[in-house]
LUMLOTI-739152 format. One record per residue: residue number from 1; residue in one letter; chain; x negated, y, z of N, C-alpha, C in turn. Coordinates in Angstrom, 3 decimals. Each point is the difference from the previous one (the first is absolute). Example, Ala and Ser with C-alpha at 12.3 -4.5 7.8 and 13.67 -1.06 7.14 Angstrom:
2
site num = 1 residuo = A cadena = A nc1 = -13.190 nc2 = -5.690 nc3 = 7.800 cac1 = 0.890 cac2 = 1.190 cac3 = 0.000 cc1 = -0.900 cc2 = 1.200 cc3 = 0.000 $
site num = 2 residuo = S cadena = A nc1 = 0.350 nc2 = 1.050 nc3 = -0.720 cac1 = -0.820 cac2 = 1.190 cac3 = 0.060 cc1 = 0.770 cc2 = 1.090 cc3 = 0.730 $
% end
This chain:
119
site num = 1 residuo = X cadena = A nc1 = 31.009 nc2 = -15.210 nc3 = -3.129 cac1 = -0.499 cac2 = 0.863 cac3 = -0.953 cc1 = -1.361 cc2 = 0.433 cc3 = 0.405 $
site num = 2 residuo = X cadena = A nc1 = -0.979 nc2 = -0.207 nc3 = -0.912 cac1 = -1.342 cac2 = 0.490 cac3 = 0.183 cc1 = -0.307 cc2 = 1.274 cc3 = -0.708 $
site num = 3 residuo = X cadena = A nc1 = -0.960 nc2 = 0.679 nc3 = 0.394 cac1 = -0.518 cac2 = 1.260 cac3 = -0.661 cc1 = -1.438 cc2 = 0.019 cc3 = -0.096 $
site num = 4 residuo = X cadena = A nc1 = -0.609 nc2 = 0.245 nc3 = -1.116 cac1 = -1.465 cac2 = 0.137 cac3 = -0.180 cc1 = -0.184 cc2 = 1.463 cc3 = -0.427 $
site num = 5 residuo = X cadena = A nc1 = -1.213 nc2 = 0.521 nc3 = 0.268 cac1 = -0.304 cac2 = 1.368 cac3 = -0.357 cc1 = -1.429 cc2 = 0.030 cc3 = -0.501 $
site num = 6 residuo = X cadena = A nc1 = -0.253 nc2 = 0.912 nc3 = -0.819 cac1 = -1.341 cac2 = 0.423 cac3 = -0.525 cc1 = -0.185 cc2 = 1.481 cc3 = 0.143 $
site num = 7 residuo = X cadena = A nc1 = -1.113 nc2 = 0.484 nc3 = 0.256 cac1 = -0.234 cac2 = 1.390 cac3 = 0.084 cc1 = -1.192 cc2 = 0.418 cc3 = -0.784 $
site num = 8 residuo = X cadena = A nc1 = -0.050 nc2 = 1.205 nc3 = -0.503 cac1 = -1.046 cac2 = 0.550 cac3 = -0.730 cc1 = -0.101 cc2 = 1.482 cc3 = 0.237 $
site num = 9 residuo = X cadena = A nc1 = -1.143 nc2 = 0.543 nc3 = -0.314 cac1 = -0.165 cac2 = 1.356 cac3 = 0.156 cc1 = -0.380 cc2 = 0.654 cc3 = -1.270 $
site num = 10 residuo = X cadena = A nc1 = 0.304 nc2 = 1.306 nc3 = -0.132 cac1 = -0.535 cac2 = 0.798 cac3 = -1.160 cc1 = -0.153 cc2 = 1.430 cc3 = 0.494 $
site num = 11 residuo = X cadena = A nc1 = -0.906 nc2 = 0.752 nc3 = -0.686 cac1 = -0.200 cac2 = 1.386 cac3 = 0.233 cc1 = 0.527 cc2 = 0.687 cc3 = -1.277 $
site num = 12 residuo = X cadena = A nc1 = 0.680 nc2 = 1.179 nc3 = 0.195 cac1 = 0.523 cac2 = 0.713 cac3 = -1.074 cc1 = 0.210 cc2 = 1.425 cc3 = 0.432 $
site num = 13 residuo = X cadena = A nc1 = 0.151 nc2 = 0.909 nc3 = -0.978 cac1 = 0.287 cac2 = 1.355 cac3 = 0.182 cc1 = 1.476 cc2 = 0.200 cc3 = -0.529 $
site num = 14 residuo = X cadena = A nc1 = 0.533 nc2 = 1.028 nc3 = 0.646 cac1 = 1.444 cac2 = 0.410 cac3 = -0.448 cc1 = 0.204 cc2 = 1.406 cc3 = 0.479 $
site num = 15 residuo = X cadena = A nc1 = 1.115 nc2 = 0.578 nc3 = -0.534 cac1 = 0.492 cac2 = 1.279 cac3 = 0.490 cc1 = 1.433 cc2 = 0.070 cc3 = -0.142 $
site num = 16 residuo = X cadena = A nc1 = 0.691 nc2 = 0.854 nc3 = 0.635 cac1 = 1.508 cac2 = -0.029 cac3 = -0.037 cc1 = 0.361 cc2 = 1.483 cc3 = -0.821 $
site num = 17 residuo = X cadena = A nc1 = 0.157 nc2 = -0.220 nc3 = -1.235 cac1 = 0.304 cac2 = 1.180 cac3 = -0.840 cc1 = 1.310 cc2 = 0.748 cc3 = 0.409 $
site num = 18 residuo = X cadena = A nc1 = 0.950 nc2 = -0.628 nc3 = 0.568 cac1 = 1.240 cac2 = 0.508 cac3 = 0.418 cc1 = 0.040 cc2 = 0.892 cc3 = 1.335 $
site num = 19 residuo = X cadena = A nc1 = -1.192 nc2 = -0.094 nc3 = 0.642 cac1 = -0.166 cac2 = 0.880 cac3 = 1.216 cc1 = -0.155 cc2 = 1.382 cc3 = -0.275 $
site num = 20 residuo = X cadena = A nc1 = 0.395 nc2 = 0.844 nc3 = 1.018 cac1 = -0.148 cac2 = 1.364 cac3 = -0.235 cc1 = -1.494 cc2 = 0.434 cc3 = -0.086 $
site num = 21 residuo = X cadena = A nc1 = -0.167 nc2 = 1.044 nc3 = -0.661 cac1 = -1.269 cac2 = 0.689 cac3 = -0.050 cc1 = -0.673 cc2 = 0.099 cc3 = 1.428 $
site num = 22 residuo = X cadena = A nc1 = -1.208 nc2 = -0.392 nc3 = 0.214 cac1 = -0.633 cac2 = 0.162 cac3 = 1.208 cc1 = 0.089 cc2 = -1.221 cc3 = 0.958 $
site num = 23 residuo = X cadena = A nc1 = 1.022 nc2 = -0.870 nc3 = -0.311 cac1 = 0.098 cac2 = -1.170 cac3 = 0.866 cc1 = -1.250 cc2 = -0.932 cc3 = -0.216 $
site num = 24 residuo = X cadena = A nc1 = -0.491 nc2 = -0.585 nc3 = 1.060 cac1 = -1.216 cac2 = -0.733 cac3 = -0.076 cc1 = 0.080 cc2 = -1.248 cc3 = -0.970 $
site num = 25 residuo = X cadena = A nc1 = 1.223 nc2 = -0.646 nc3 = -0.112 cac1 = 0.176 cac2 = -1.100 cac3 = -0.687 cc1 = -0.078 cc2 = 0.357 cc3 = -1.634 $
site num = 26 residuo = X cadena = A nc1 = 0.256 nc2 = 1.265 nc3 = -0.332 cac1 = 0.059 cac2 = 0.293 cac3 = -1.367 cc1 = -1.412 cc2 = -0.095 cc3 = -0.635 $
site num = 27 residuo = X cadena = A nc1 = -1.002 nc2 = 0.263 nc3 = 0.867 cac1 = -1.403 cac2 = -0.093 cac3 = -0.545 cc1 = -0.306 cc2 = -1.568 cc3 = -0.154 $
site num = 28 residuo = X cadena = A nc1 = -0.944 nc2 = -0.281 nc3 = -0.990 cac1 = -0.427 cac2 = -1.318 cac3 = -0.232 cc1 = -0.784 cc2 = -0.451 cc3 = 1.269 $
site num = 29 residuo = X cadena = A nc1 = 0.253 nc2 = -1.166 nc3 = 0.389 cac1 = -0.840 cac2 = -0.530 cac3 = 1.235 cc1 = 0.109 cc2 = -1.531 cc3 = -0.176 $
site num = 30 residuo = X cadena = A nc1 = -0.778 nc2 = -0.656 nc3 = 0.794 cac1 = -0.048 cac2 = -1.477 cac3 = -0.105 cc1 = 0.238 cc2 = -0.728 cc3 = 1.246 $
site num = 31 residuo = X cadena = A nc1 = 0.348 nc2 = -1.338 nc3 = -0.035 cac1 = 0.229 cac2 = -0.828 cac3 = 1.084 cc1 = -0.545 cc2 = -1.395 cc3 = -0.232 $
site num = 32 residuo = X cadena = A nc1 = -0.229 nc2 = -0.693 nc3 = 1.114 cac1 = -0.248 cac2 = -1.493 cac3 = -0.124 cc1 = 1.418 cc2 = -0.634 cc3 = 0.289 $
site num = 33 residuo = X cadena = A nc1 = 0.494 nc2 = -0.712 nc3 = -0.926 cac1 = 1.371 cac2 = -0.619 cac3 = 0.150 cc1 = -0.125 cc2 = -1.500 cc3 = 0.342 $
site num = 34 residuo = X cadena = A nc1 = 0.848 nc2 = -0.466 nc3 = 0.959 cac1 = -0.092 cac2 = -1.413 cac3 = 0.389 cc1 = 1.498 cc2 = -0.546 cc3 = -0.397 $
site num = 35 residuo = X cadena = A nc1 = -0.050 nc2 = -0.991 nc3 = -0.884 cac1 = 1.255 cac2 = -0.624 cac3 = -0.495 cc1 = 0.097 cc2 = -1.429 cc3 = 0.581 $
site num = 36 residuo = X cadena = A nc1 = 1.226 nc2 = -0.272 nc3 = 0.481 cac1 = 0.272 cac2 = -1.492 cac3 = 0.380 cc1 = 1.187 cc2 = -0.380 cc3 = -0.713 $
site num = 37 residuo = X cadena = A nc1 = -0.070 nc2 = -1.188 nc3 = -0.671 cac1 = 1.145 cac2 = -0.528 cac3 = -0.752 cc1 = 0.368 cc2 = -1.399 cc3 = 0.598 $
site num = 38 residuo = X cadena = A nc1 = 1.231 nc2 = -0.105 nc3 = 0.280 cac1 = 0.585 cac2 = -1.190 cac3 = 0.732 cc1 = 0.893 cc2 = -0.709 cc3 = -1.020 $
site num = 39 residuo = X cadena = A nc1 = -0.208 nc2 = -1.425 nc3 = -0.009 cac1 = 0.864 cac2 = -0.826 cac3 = -0.786 cc1 = 0.719 cc2 = -0.983 cc3 = 0.896 $
site num = 40 residuo = X cadena = A nc1 = 1.268 nc2 = -0.194 nc3 = -0.116 cac1 = 0.794 cac2 = -0.888 cac3 = 0.953 cc1 = 0.411 cc2 = -1.127 cc3 = -0.882 $
site num = 41 residuo = X cadena = A nc1 = 0.120 nc2 = -1.131 nc3 = 0.694 cac1 = 0.488 cac2 = -1.299 cac3 = -0.672 cc1 = -0.283 cc2 = -1.191 cc3 = 0.796 $
site num = 42 residuo = X cadena = A nc1 = 0.511 nc2 = -1.069 nc3 = -0.505 cac1 = -0.267 cac2 = -1.317 cac3 = 0.607 cc1 = -1.261 cc2 = -0.628 cc3 = -0.833 $
site num = 43 residuo = X cadena = A nc1 = -0.836 nc2 = -0.696 nc3 = 0.830 cac1 = -1.156 cac2 = -0.618 cac3 = -0.720 cc1 = 0.406 cc2 = -1.107 cc3 = -0.919 $
site num = 44 residuo = X cadena = A nc1 = -0.650 nc2 = -0.089 nc3 = -1.101 cac1 = 0.207 cac2 = -1.059 cac3 = -0.994 cc1 = -0.359 cc2 = -1.314 cc3 = 0.627 $
site num = 45 residuo = X cadena = A nc1 = 0.835 nc2 = -1.025 nc3 = -0.190 cac1 = -0.250 cac2 = -1.305 cac3 = 0.601 cc1 = -1.316 cc2 = -0.604 cc3 = -0.556 $
site num = 46 residuo = X cadena = A nc1 = -0.396 nc2 = 0.164 nc3 = -1.283 cac1 = -1.128 cac2 = -0.439 cac3 = -0.522 cc1 = -1.320 cc2 = 0.482 cc3 = 0.509 $
site num = 47 residuo = X cadena = A nc1 = -0.079 nc2 = 1.351 nc3 = 0.016 cac1 = -1.288 cac2 = 0.585 cac3 = 0.352 cc1 = 0.005 cc2 = 0.654 cc3 = 1.374 $
site num = 48 residuo = X cadena = A nc1 = 1.145 nc2 = 0.168 nc3 = 0.635 cac1 = 0.111 cac2 = 0.382 cac3 = 1.323 cc1 = -0.092 cc2 = 1.570 cc3 = 0.253 $
site num = 49 residuo = X cadena = A nc1 = 0.072 nc2 = 0.851 nc3 = -1.139 cac1 = -0.049 cac2 = 1.334 cac3 = 0.136 cc1 = 1.172 cc2 = 0.656 cc3 = -0.664 $
site num = 50 residuo = X cadena = A nc1 = 0.233 nc2 = 1.327 nc3 = 0.247 cac1 = 0.973 cac2 = 0.802 cac3 = -0.623 cc1 = -0.459 cc2 = 0.418 cc3 = -1.320 $
site num = 51 residuo = X cadena = A nc1 = -1.286 nc2 = 0.322 nc3 = -0.076 cac1 = -0.604 cac2 = 0.368 cac3 = -1.258 cc1 = -1.576 cc2 = -0.161 cc3 = 0.160 $
site num = 52 residuo = X cadena = A nc1 = -0.607 nc2 = -0.106 nc3 = -1.078 cac1 = -1.447 cac2 = -0.114 cac3 = -0.027 cc1 = -0.588 cc2 = 1.423 cc3 = 0.233 $
site num = 53 residuo = X cadena = A nc1 = -0.811 nc2 = 0.134 nc3 = 0.996 cac1 = -0.556 cac2 = 1.326 cac3 = 0.368 cc1 = -0.902 cc2 = 0.496 cc3 = -1.202 $
site num = 54 residuo = X cadena = A nc1 = -0.649 nc2 = -0.997 nc3 = -0.612 cac1 = -0.743 cac2 = 0.450 cac3 = -1.221 cc1 = 0.851 cc2 = 0.653 cc3 = -1.037 $
site num = 55 residuo = X cadena = A nc1 = 1.188 nc2 = -0.422 nc3 = -0.222 cac1 = 0.902 cac2 = 0.638 cac3 = -0.964 cc1 = 0.399 cc2 = 1.348 cc3 = 0.477 $
site num = 56 residuo = X cadena = A nc1 = 0.195 nc2 = 0.115 nc3 = 1.219 cac1 = 0.351 cac2 = 1.358 cac3 = 0.667 cc1 = -1.211 cc2 = 0.824 cc3 = -0.193 $
site num = 57 residuo = X cadena = A nc1 = -1.184 nc2 = -0.427 nc3 = 0.279 cac1 = -1.208 cac2 = 0.850 cac3 = -0.085 cc1 = -0.160 cc2 = 0.543 cc3 = -1.440 $
site num = 58 residuo = X cadena = A nc1 = 0.369 nc2 = -0.855 nc3 = -1.088 cac1 = -0.174 cac2 = 0.489 cac3 = -1.327 cc1 = 0.980 cc2 = 1.125 cc3 = -0.250 $
site num = 59 residuo = X cadena = A nc1 = 1.191 nc2 = -0.111 nc3 = 0.494 cac1 = 0.989 cac2 = 1.084 cac3 = -0.234 cc1 = -0.375 cc2 = 1.287 cc3 = 0.620 $
site num = 60 residuo = X cadena = A nc1 = -0.520 nc2 = -0.119 nc3 = 1.232 cac1 = -0.404 cac2 = 1.143 cac3 = 0.743 cc1 = -1.277 cc2 = 0.630 cc3 = -0.641 $
site num = 61 residuo = X cadena = A nc1 = -0.838 nc2 = -0.807 nc3 = -0.399 cac1 = -1.336 cac2 = 0.524 cac3 = -0.642 cc1 = 0.402 cc2 = 0.912 cc3 = -1.160 $
site num = 62 residuo = X cadena = A nc1 = 0.867 nc2 = -0.316 nc3 = -0.809 cac1 = 0.394 cac2 = 0.807 cac3 = -1.187 cc1 = 0.580 cc2 = 1.304 cc3 = 0.510 $
site num = 63 residuo = X cadena = A nc1 = 0.843 nc2 = -0.010 nc3 = 1.012 cac1 = 0.699 cac2 = 1.233 cac3 = 0.406 cc1 = -1.048 cc2 = 0.781 cc3 = 0.807 $
site num = 64 residuo = X cadena = A nc1 = -0.860 nc2 = -0.481 nc3 = 0.738 cac1 = -1.112 cac2 = 0.658 cac3 = 0.778 cc1 = -0.857 cc2 = 0.709 cc3 = -1.045 $
site num = 65 residuo = X cadena = A nc1 = -0.418 nc2 = -0.707 nc3 = -0.980 cac1 = -0.802 cac2 = 0.776 cac3 = -0.971 cc1 = 0.583 cc2 = 1.216 cc3 = -0.623 $
site num = 66 residuo = X cadena = A nc1 = 1.305 nc2 = -0.123 nc3 = -0.177 cac1 = 0.726 cac2 = 1.065 cac3 = -0.617 cc1 = 0.072 cc2 = 1.199 cc3 = 0.908 $
site num = 67 residuo = X cadena = A nc1 = 0.023 nc2 = -0.180 nc3 = 1.255 cac1 = 0.113 cac2 = 1.090 cac3 = 1.055 cc1 = -1.312 cc2 = 0.444 cc3 = 0.516 $
site num = 68 residuo = X cadena = A nc1 = -1.037 nc2 = -0.805 nc3 = 0.177 cac1 = -1.195 cac2 = 0.288 cac3 = 0.708 cc1 = -0.835 cc2 = 1.099 cc3 = -0.784 $
site num = 69 residuo = X cadena = A nc1 = -0.294 nc2 = 0.985 nc3 = 0.793 cac1 = -0.776 cac2 = 1.139 cac3 = -0.479 cc1 = 0.593 cc2 = 0.708 cc3 = -1.258 $
site num = 70 residuo = X cadena = A nc1 = 1.280 nc2 = 0.088 nc3 = 0.043 cac1 = 0.761 cac2 = 0.764 cac3 = -0.998 cc1 = 0.821 cc2 = 1.095 cc3 = 0.564 $
site num = 71 residuo = X cadena = A nc1 = 0.429 nc2 = 0.904 nc3 = -0.736 cac1 = 0.954 cac2 = 1.062 cac3 = 0.322 cc1 = 1.358 cc2 = -0.626 cc3 = -0.157 $
site num = 72 residuo = X cadena = A nc1 = 0.593 nc2 = -0.253 nc3 = 1.043 cac1 = 1.362 cac2 = -0.656 cac3 = 0.052 cc1 = 1.048 cc2 = 0.676 cc3 = -0.850 $
site num = 73 residuo = X cadena = A nc1 = -0.114 nc2 = 1.344 nc3 = -0.033 cac1 = 0.907 cac2 = 0.816 cac3 = -0.749 cc1 = -0.016 cc2 = -0.340 cc3 = -1.517 $
site num = 74 residuo = X cadena = A nc1 = -1.124 nc2 = -0.509 nc3 = -0.400 cac1 = -0.147 cac2 = -0.263 cac3 = -1.442 cc1 = 0.528 cc2 = -1.434 cc3 = -0.362 $
site num = 75 residuo = X cadena = A nc1 = 0.346 nc2 = -0.747 nc3 = 0.940 cac1 = 0.602 cac2 = -1.436 cac3 = -0.230 cc1 = 1.464 cc2 = 0.148 cc3 = -0.380 $
site num = 76 residuo = X cadena = A nc1 = 0.423 nc2 = -0.558 nc3 = -0.971 cac1 = 1.402 cac2 = -0.112 cac3 = -0.442 cc1 = 0.884 cc2 = -0.428 cc3 = 1.264 $
site num = 77 residuo = X cadena = A nc1 = 0.964 nc2 = 0.905 nc3 = 0.355 cac1 = 0.850 cac2 = -0.405 cac3 = 1.124 cc1 = -0.388 cc2 = 0.556 cc3 = 1.322 $
site num = 78 residuo = X cadena = A nc1 = -1.166 nc2 = 0.618 nc3 = 0.006 cac1 = -0.569 cac2 = 0.547 cac3 = 1.271 cc1 = -0.259 cc2 = 1.522 cc3 = -0.083 $
site num = 79 residuo = X cadena = A nc1 = 0.797 nc2 = 0.710 nc3 = -0.772 cac1 = -0.347 cac2 = 1.437 cac3 = -0.227 cc1 = 0.223 cc2 = 0.743 cc3 = 1.503 $
site num = 80 residuo = X cadena = A nc1 = 0.895 nc2 = -0.588 nc3 = 0.804 cac1 = 0.052 cac2 = 0.526 cac3 = 1.375 cc1 = -0.401 cc2 = -1.221 cc3 = 0.957 $
site num = 81 residuo = X cadena = A nc1 = -1.245 nc2 = -0.081 nc3 = 0.305 cac1 = -0.507 cac2 = -1.194 cac3 = 0.558 cc1 = 0.151 cc2 = 0.026 cc3 = 1.604 $
site num = 82 residuo = X cadena = A nc1 = 1.151 nc2 = 0.067 nc3 = 0.463 cac1 = 0.387 cac2 = -0.162 cac3 = 1.386 cc1 = -0.232 cc2 = -1.459 cc3 = 0.507 $
site num = 83 residuo = X cadena = A nc1 = -0.107 nc2 = -0.251 nc3 = 1.248 cac1 = -0.115 cac2 = -1.454 cac3 = 0.374 cc1 = 1.376 cc2 = -0.770 cc3 = -0.478 $
site num = 84 residuo = X cadena = A nc1 = 1.076 nc2 = 0.667 nc3 = 0.138 cac1 = 1.185 cac2 = -0.682 cac3 = -0.492 cc1 = 0.039 cc2 = -0.359 cc3 = -1.497 $
site num = 85 residuo = X cadena = A nc1 = -0.526 nc2 = 0.980 nc3 = -0.799 cac1 = -0.111 cac2 = -0.293 cac3 = -1.491 cc1 = -0.993 cc2 = -1.081 cc3 = -0.387 $
site num = 86 residuo = X cadena = A nc1 = -1.108 nc2 = 0.040 nc3 = 0.850 cac1 = -1.070 cac2 = -1.097 cac3 = -0.171 cc1 = 0.672 cc2 = -1.328 cc3 = 0.309 $
site num = 87 residuo = X cadena = A nc1 = 0.658 nc2 = -0.133 nc3 = 1.140 cac1 = 0.763 cac2 = -1.218 cac3 = 0.274 cc1 = 0.861 cc2 = -0.573 cc3 = -1.102 $
site num = 88 residuo = X cadena = A nc1 = 0.884 nc2 = 0.955 nc3 = -0.409 cac1 = 0.846 cac2 = -0.227 cac3 = -1.082 cc1 = -0.647 cc2 = -0.420 cc3 = -1.315 $
site num = 89 residuo = X cadena = A nc1 = -1.063 nc2 = 0.616 nc3 = -0.362 cac1 = -0.755 cac2 = -0.219 cac3 = -1.130 cc1 = -0.619 cc2 = -1.390 cc3 = 0.127 $
site num = 90 residuo = X cadena = A nc1 = -0.499 nc2 = -0.384 nc3 = 1.024 cac1 = -0.601 cac2 = -1.392 cac3 = 0.277 cc1 = 1.110 cc2 = -0.978 cc3 = -0.105 $
site num = 91 residuo = X cadena = A nc1 = 1.115 nc2 = 0.237 nc3 = 0.587 cac1 = 1.062 cac2 = -0.951 cac3 = -0.072 cc1 = 0.510 cc2 = -0.279 cc3 = -1.362 $
site num = 92 residuo = X cadena = A nc1 = 0.115 nc2 = 1.114 nc3 = -0.817 cac1 = 0.339 cac2 = -0.218 cac3 = -1.388 cc1 = -1.001 cc2 = -0.786 cc3 = -0.828 $
site num = 93 residuo = X cadena = A nc1 = -1.354 nc2 = 0.183 nc3 = 0.390 cac1 = -0.937 cac2 = -0.830 cac3 = -0.675 cc1 = -0.007 cc2 = -1.459 cc3 = 0.389 $
site num = 94 residuo = X cadena = A nc1 = 0.334 nc2 = -0.282 nc3 = 1.305 cac1 = -0.147 cac2 = -1.370 cac3 = 0.410 cc1 = 1.329 cc2 = -0.839 cc3 = 0.162 $
site num = 95 residuo = X cadena = A nc1 = 1.147 nc2 = 0.610 nc3 = 0.028 cac1 = 1.267 cac2 = -0.688 cac3 = 0.298 cc1 = 0.227 cc2 = -1.151 cc3 = -0.965 $
site num = 96 residuo = X cadena = A nc1 = -0.235 nc2 = 0.252 nc3 = -1.269 cac1 = 0.262 cac2 = -0.968 cac3 = -1.071 cc1 = -0.971 cc2 = -1.162 cc3 = 0.124 $
site num = 97 residuo = X cadena = A nc1 = -1.159 nc2 = 0.208 nc3 = 0.524 cac1 = -1.035 cac2 = -1.086 cac3 = -0.010 cc1 = -0.113 cc2 = -0.607 cc3 = 1.402 $
site num = 98 residuo = X cadena = A nc1 = 0.752 nc2 = 0.510 nc3 = 0.950 cac1 = -0.014 cac2 = -0.528 cac3 = 1.379 cc1 = 1.440 cc2 = -0.040 cc3 = 0.459 $
site num = 99 residuo = X cadena = A nc1 = 0.737 nc2 = -1.165 nc3 = -0.439 cac1 = 1.410 cac2 = -0.176 cac3 = 0.482 cc1 = 0.343 cc2 = 0.151 cc3 = 1.440 $
site num = 100 residuo = X cadena = A nc1 = -1.070 nc2 = -0.349 nc3 = 0.798 cac1 = 0.359 cac2 = 0.131 cac3 = 1.424 cc1 = -0.614 cc2 = 1.224 cc3 = 0.644 $
site num = 101 residuo = X cadena = A nc1 = -0.303 nc2 = 0.959 nc3 = -0.729 cac1 = -0.397 cac2 = 1.190 cac3 = 0.504 cc1 = 0.838 cc2 = 0.613 cc3 = 1.097 $
site num = 102 residuo = X cadena = A nc1 = -0.574 nc2 = 0.092 nc3 = 1.158 cac1 = 0.797 cac2 = 0.400 cac3 = 1.196 cc1 = -0.342 cc2 = 1.414 cc3 = 0.437 $
site num = 103 residuo = X cadena = A nc1 = -1.177 nc2 = 0.469 nc3 = -0.076 cac1 = -0.293 cac2 = 1.287 cac3 = 0.535 cc1 = -1.321 cc2 = 0.466 cc3 = -0.508 $
site num = 104 residuo = X cadena = A nc1 = -0.073 nc2 = 1.298 nc3 = -0.280 cac1 = -1.304 cac2 = 0.678 cac3 = -0.315 cc1 = -0.083 cc2 = 1.262 cc3 = 1.002 $
site num = 105 residuo = X cadena = A nc1 = -1.241 nc2 = -0.058 nc3 = 0.575 cac1 = -0.297 cac2 = 1.157 cac3 = 0.904 cc1 = -1.188 cc2 = 0.739 cc3 = -0.601 $
site num = 106 residuo = X cadena = A nc1 = 0.066 nc2 = 1.330 nc3 = -0.143 cac1 = -1.179 cac2 = 0.787 cac3 = -0.423 cc1 = -0.237 cc2 = 0.947 cc3 = 1.231 $
site num = 107 residuo = X cadena = A nc1 = -1.315 nc2 = -0.006 nc3 = 0.380 cac1 = -0.448 cac2 = 0.813 cac3 = 1.120 cc1 = -1.154 cc2 = 0.866 cc3 = -0.288 $
site num = 108 residuo = X cadena = A nc1 = -0.091 nc2 = 1.081 nc3 = 0.665 cac1 = -1.164 cac2 = 0.948 cac3 = -0.010 cc1 = -0.347 cc2 = -0.033 cc3 = 1.476 $
site num = 109 residuo = X cadena = A nc1 = -0.754 nc2 = -0.933 nc3 = 0.336 cac1 = -0.417 cac2 = -0.308 cac3 = 1.403 cc1 = -0.708 cc2 = 1.131 cc3 = 0.693 $
site num = 110 residuo = X cadena = A nc1 = -0.912 nc2 = 0.810 nc3 = -0.788 cac1 = -0.778 cac2 = 0.944 cac3 = 0.637 cc1 = 0.870 cc2 = 1.212 cc3 = 0.444 $
site num = 111 residuo = X cadena = A nc1 = 1.234 nc2 = 0.077 nc3 = -0.400 cac1 = 0.872 cac2 = 1.029 cac3 = 0.463 cc1 = 1.307 cc2 = -0.591 cc3 = 0.695 $
site num = 112 residuo = X cadena = A nc1 = -0.050 nc2 = -1.300 nc3 = 0.138 cac1 = 1.019 cac2 = -0.596 cac3 = 0.705 cc1 = 1.332 cc2 = -0.065 cc3 = -0.603 $
site num = 113 residuo = X cadena = A nc1 = 0.166 nc2 = -0.136 nc3 = -1.421 cac1 = 1.153 cac2 = 0.011 cac3 = -0.697 cc1 = 0.233 cc2 = -1.219 cc3 = -0.787 $
site num = 114 residuo = X cadena = A nc1 = 1.157 nc2 = -0.489 nc3 = -0.083 cac1 = 0.413 cac2 = -1.143 cac3 = -0.853 cc1 = 1.442 cc2 = 0.079 cc3 = -0.467 $
site num = 115 residuo = X cadena = A nc1 = 0.271 nc2 = -0.887 nc3 = -0.917 cac1 = 1.373 cac2 = -0.069 cac3 = -0.550 cc1 = 0.114 cc2 = -1.532 cc3 = -0.488 $
site num = 116 residuo = X cadena = A nc1 = 1.179 nc2 = -0.594 nc3 = 0.383 cac1 = 0.301 cac2 = -1.268 cac3 = -0.319 cc1 = 1.247 cc2 = -0.148 cc3 = -0.861 $
site num = 117 residuo = X cadena = A nc1 = 0.006 nc2 = -0.735 nc3 = -0.979 cac1 = 1.182 cac2 = -0.366 cac3 = -0.908 cc1 = 0.242 cc2 = -1.338 cc3 = 0.199 $
site num = 118 residuo = X cadena = A nc1 = 1.219 nc2 = -0.468 nc3 = 0.376 cac1 = 0.323 cac2 = -1.363 cac3 = 0.213 cc1 = 1.176 cc2 = -0.390 cc3 = -0.890 $
site num = 119 residuo = X cadena = A nc1 = 0.131 nc2 = -1.310 nc3 = -0.165 cac1 = 1.026 cac2 = -0.618 cac3 = -0.806 cc1 = 1.270 cc2 = -0.013 cc3 = 0.802 $
% end
């Protein structure tokens, strides 16, 4: 079984409305997010790959544009934009289009945090 991956970055603001008054995360703040999407499968015998990276790039570009330089809380399904919820949101967006979707990792590298959702 082979696994390919593609990564992308986006910058966005968010806040955690459910946190107590005075908690640092309750205030709007921003991060640079690093996302890695992994697809697992056997290479096609005709073209020798699991999938065309160009097709994966197209899917990712649409999602990146929706997230980049936006307030995550305003995006449908991300009203509480934790790393876990961002992973799940990405999974819901991609799973129907990527049958071999194996793993999504979302990281905030500047603060050493990440979350991975696996099949």
